[in-house]
C-alpha angles and dihedrals in degrees: 000000000000092000096056097083090050090049092051091049091051092050092049093052091047093052092049092050092049093049096047118097122212115250114235124189114252119238110247091216091056089050091052091048092052093051098038117105117238117259115259123216117251130198114280120250091253126144120186091208099045116114115239090011113183111237113261092238090062091048089055092053093052094063130073088230114036112247123227118266124204115262117270133196122249123289087230090068129069114254122269114252116278120237116250113221132178122355108195113193120206105195095183091065098029095238140111131214114221129199129186142169127237121248125238090262138090107273127190098180145345132228133190122225117201126191124191111193112305095336123119114272119268114226117215126213122285113272122202122246095260095061121099100162134058139167125231111208134186096041119165117245113244093017131125122223139189115216129194131183116217126196121200141186135164091289096057143272133308120252118275110190094192128189095334095066102067128126120265087268090059097250124116119216111257092188105064107014137064094245137062142168125234137169132218110221121216117271110275092232089055090054091051093050091047092051091049091049092049091049092050092048092051091049092052091049091050092050092048091051092050092048091049092048100048104028114024096043091055093044095051094039096237112181117252122231117232 
């Protein structure tokens, strides 16, 4: 029975060694990952009025965490009307630079409608969905035009009121609507030449009147009025 305490001690040491787990050093990167907060989505760098604006869906794919795009209407509905911005007229070159903002709708392309007086509207070429600026060329000096921006997708086109939707004063609002009215002034050089011609004509008429009054009346012996 002398060997029984040694046998119990051997069994106790064996059980402790079997239950113990080896200690392994923890990776610091794993520790940081476990304590780091998850990334939160932020609004995309998307501007409805920016020219050559990348679509918001492409901006989402370029980030590790998709950013938030502005809400859009359904693809089954035609787009809402765009918002016409500044129309800068350059009379020297007979053209106008147009700027607009995209609607909160899916858009496949844009198109400009241009009315001159009572004529039928002229449709410009199709512009892709990233474009927000265009140039109108070949405008007539001294003419007035009505311009509308139309957005389109597979469901149809946005509304373009046209010349019949102006205010009582005859001017459409270029700030909130898709249409606006603008005028092309005459070329400045033409105004100068016209003023010089009118001045020369008035001077000749004045000289002719003076010659007739002082010379011809005396030569022909016209009676003078007292």
